[in-house]
C-alpha positions in Angstrom: -13.9 -28.5 14.9 -11.8 -25.6 16.2 -12.4 -22.1 14.6 -8.7 -21.3 15.1 -7.7 -24.2 12.9 -9.8 -22.8 10.1 -8.3 -19.4 10.6 -4.8 -20.9 10.3 -5.8 -22.9 7.2 -7.0 -19.6 5.5 -3.8 -17.8 6.5 -1.6 -20.6 5.1 -3.3 -20.6 1.7 -3.1 -16.8 1.5 0.5 -16.6 2.7 1.8 -19.5 0.6 4.3 -20.8 3.1 4.5 -22.0 6.7 6.9 -19.3 7.7 4.9 -16.5 6.2 1.7 -17.8 7.6 3.3 -18.0 11.1 4.5 -14.4 10.7 1.1 -13.2 9.7 -0.5 -15.0 12.7 2.3 -14.1 15.1 2.9 -17.8 15.9 5.7 -20.3 15.3 5.5 -22.3 12.0 5.3 -25.4 14.1 2.0 -24.1 15.5 0.7 -23.7 11.9 1.6 -27.4 11.2 -0.1 -28.5 14.4 -3.3 -26.6 13.6 -3.4 -27.9 10.0 -2.9 -31.5 11.3 -5.8 -31.0 13.7 -8.1 -29.6 11.1 -7.3 -32.5 8.7 -8.1 -35.0 11.4 -11.4 -33.3 12.3 -12.5 -33.2 8.6 -11.1 -36.6 7.7 -9.5 -35.0 4.7 -6.0 -34.3 3.5 -5.9 -30.5 2.7 -2.2 -30.2 1.7 0.4 -32.4 0.1 3.6 -32.0 2.0 6.2 -31.6 -0.8 9.9 -30.9 -0.5 9.4 -27.5 -2.2 6.5 -26.6 0.0 2.9 -27.4 0.9 0.5 -27.6 -2.0 -3.3 -27.6 -1.7 -5.0 -30.8 -2.6 -8.2 -30.9 -4.7 -10.2 -31.2 -1.5 -8.3 -28.3 0.0 -9.1 -26.1 -2.9 -12.8 -26.9 -2.7 -13.0 -26.1 1.0 -10.8 -22.9 0.9 -13.5 -20.7 -0.6 -15.9 -21.6 2.1 -13.3 -21.2 4.8 -12.3 -17.8 3.4 -16.0 -16.7 3.5 -16.1 -17.8 7.2 -12.9 -15.8 7.9 -14.3 -12.7 6.3 -17.6 -13.0 8.2 -15.7 -13.4 11.4 -13.7 -10.2 10.7 -17.0 -8.4 9.9 -18.5 -9.5 13.1 -15.6 -8.2 15.1 -15.6 -5.0 13.2 -19.3 -4.4 13.9 -18.9 -5.2 17.6 -16.1 -2.7 18.0 -17.8 0.2 16.2 -19.6 2.8 18.2 -20.5 6.4 18.3 -17.4 7.4 20.4 -14.5 9.2 18.8 -12.0 7.3 20.9 -10.2 4.3 19.6 -7.8 3.5 16.7 -8.1 4.3 13.0 -5.6 2.5 10.7 -4.7 4.2 7.4 -2.9 2.4 4.6 -1.1 4.6 2.1 1.9 4.5 -0.2 5.1 4.9 1.9 6.3 8.2 0.5 2.8 9.7 0.6 2.3 8.5 4.2 5.7 9.8 5.4 6.2 13.1 3.5 2.6 14.3 3.0 0.0 12.8 5.4 1.9 12.6 8.6 2.9 16.2 8.9 -0.4 17.5 7.8 -2.5 15.3 10.1 -0.1 16.2 12.9 -0.9 19.9 12.4 -4.6 19.1 12.9 -4.1 16.9 15.9 -6.4 18.9 18.2 -9.3 17.8 16.0 -8.7 14.1 16.4 -6.8 14.0 19.7 -9.1 11.2 21.3 -8.2 8.9 18.4 -5.0 6.9 18.0 -3.9 6.9 14.4 -2.0 4.0 12.8 -0.4 5.3 9.6 0.9 2.4 7.6 3.1 2.9 4.6 2.9 0.0 2.1 2.9 -0.6 -1.6 0.3 -3.4 -1.6 -3.4 -2.8 -1.3 -4.4 -3.6 2.2 -7.5 -5.8 2.6 -10.2 -3.7 4.2 -12.5 -6.7 4.5 -10.0 -8.5 6.7 -9.5 -5.3 8.7 -5.9 -4.7 7.7 -6.9 -1.1 7.5 -9.9 1.1 8.1 -9.0 3.6 5.3 -6.7 3.3 2.3 -5.3 5.8 -0.1 -4.3 4.4 -3.4 -3.4 5.6 -6.9 -5.6 4.0 -9.5 -9.3 3.1 -8.8 -9.7 -0.1 -6.8 -11.8 -2.7 -8.7 -13.4 -4.4 -5.7 -17.2 -3.5 -6.0 -17.7 -4.1 -2.3 -15.6 -1.1 -1.3 -16.6 2.6 -1.2 -14.2 4.7 -3.2 -14.0 8.5 -3.4 -11.8 10.5 -5.8 -9.5 12.8 -3.9 -7.5 14.4 -6.7 -4.4 13.6 -8.7 -0.7 13.2 -8.1 1.6 14.9 -10.6 5.2 13.8 -11.4 8.2 15.5 -12.9 11.8 14.7 -13.8 14.4 15.9 -11.2 18.1 15.6 -10.6 20.6 17.3 -8.2 21.7 20.6 -9.7 25.4 19.5 -9.5 24.6 16.3 -11.5 23.0 18.4 -14.3 26.0 20.7 -14.3 28.4 17.8 -14.8 26.5 15.7 -17.3 25.2 16.3 -20.8 21.8 14.8 -21.5 23.2 12.1 -23.7 25.3 10.9 -20.6 22.5 10.9 -18.1 21.9 7.9 -16.0 18.5 7.2 -14.5 16.9 6.2 -11.2 13.6 4.2 -11.4 11.5 1.4 -10.0 12.6 -2.2 -10.0 10.7 -5.0 -11.8 8.1 -5.3 -9.1 6.7 -1.9 -10.2 7.6 -2.0 -13.9 3.9 -1.8 -14.9 3.4 1.5 -13.1 2.4 4.2 -15.6 5.1 6.5 -14.4 7.8 3.8 -14.7 6.6 3.0 -18.3 6.8 6.7 -19.2 10.4 6.9 -17.7 11.4 3.8 -19.7 10.3 5.5 -22.9 11.9 8.8 -22.1 15.3 7.4 -21.2 15.5 5.4 -24.5 18.8 3.5 -24.4 20.4 5.5 -21.6 21.2 3.2 -18.5 19.9 3.1 -15.0 22.2 3.8 -12.1 19.8 2.5 -9.5 16.4 0.8 -9.2 14.3 0.4 -6.1 10.7 -0.2 -5.0 10.3 2.9 -2.8 9.8 6.5 -4.0 11.7 7.6 -0.9 14.7 5.6 -2.1 14.6 7.1 -5.5 14.4 10.6 -4.0 17.5 10.0 -1.8 19.4 8.6 -4.7 18.7 11.7 -6.8 19.7 13.9 -3.8 22.9 11.9 -3.7 23.7 12.7 -7.3 23.1 9.2 -8.8 21.1 10.5 -11.8 17.7 11.5 -13.1 14.5 10.5 -11.2 10.8 10.8 -11.9 9.3 11.9 -8.6 6.0 13.2 -7.3 5.9 17.0 -6.9 4.8 16.9 -3.2 8.0 14.9 -2.4 10.4 17.3 -4.2 8.8 20.5 -2.6 10.8 19.9 0.6 14.0 18.7 -1.1 16.5 21.5 -1.5 19.1 20.8 -4.2 16.8 19.0 -6.7 16.3 20.8 -10.0 13.4 20.2 -12.4 14.0 19.0 -16.0 11.6 20.2 -18.7 10.2 17.6 -21.0 8.3 17.8 -24.3 5.8 15.1 -23.2 4.6 15.5 -19.6 4.7 12.5 -17.3 1.4 10.8 -16.5 -0.8 12.0 -13.6 -2.1 9.3 -11.2 -5.6 9.6 -9.7 -5.7 9.4 -5.9 -8.6 7.5 -4.3 -9.8 7.2 -0.7 -11.1 3.6 -0.1 -13.4 2.6 2.8 -15.2 -0.6 3.6 -19.0 0.2 3.6 -19.5 -1.2 7.1 -16.5 0.7 8.6 -17.6 4.1 7.3 -20.5 4.1 9.9 -17.9 4.6 12.6 -17.7 8.2 13.9 -14.0 8.1 14.3 -13.4 6.7 10.8 -15.7 9.4 9.3 -13.7 12.1 11.1 -10.4 10.8 9.9 -11.7 10.4 6.3 -12.9 14.0 6.5 -9.6 15.3 7.7 -7.7 13.3 5.0 -10.0 14.8 2.4 -9.4 18.3 3.7 -5.6 18.1 3.7 -5.5 16.6 0.2 -7.9 19.3 -1.2 -6.0 22.1 0.5 -2.8 20.9 -1.2 -4.2 20.2 -4.7 -1.8 22.6 -6.4 1.2 21.0 -4.6 0.1 17.5 -5.4 -0.6 18.2 -9.0 0.7 21.6 -10.2 -1.0 23.1 -13.3 1.0 22.2 -16.4 
């Protein structure tokens, strides 16, 4: 049995389609098909039903997936342990929300570059929670405490939000005529989006998106009222704050580390620097109400 076939099996189940699995593995989808065929032949089992609407796990495939996933996680842990050492050189990958990564982390870590110059930083902006177990990132910054008990989580502070609009928009529109800018349905359960839905009442949206940077640019363009984090607005000339009777929710910010990765000297250093820049900007991230 070929280990690569098992790795492809796990990737296909996680991705949900041949094309997405191929993209995750950086191979053609025909390679995914060939690997699955080889694994089924080696096991003497049919792992997937090939249906017109897609591939669906068989009962036998479901039984074997949990074991295969454990093998995949163990393999990633083995590679991680083998690559970790006392040297500060190497790569540290940080996963953070796109706006926070771009507007907050990047410029502040750049200002401290002399302290981490032997290290290559990979700063990845993404909404989803990267899997630290599968080494999709070494560190992650997330709003809301992660529930995975196998991860080490540290509270970093809080992110505060406020209502903002371009000053020209506010001059031209009375409050009853305001239109709003908010998250799309993929983020409708976010506390800040739920607050905005209550605040706007029956007033319409002019634009929805899944990126805070998109919402900021829309507000700068005069499309309406947006609920934005304070750190993002600080560098945006032209946006004016709007007072509210009920303050928007704050979001707790957490630093997430896999317990095995935190032994790495380079990961420890970057975690320390991230903590420093967040602590130094606490009043910007969450101004006193």
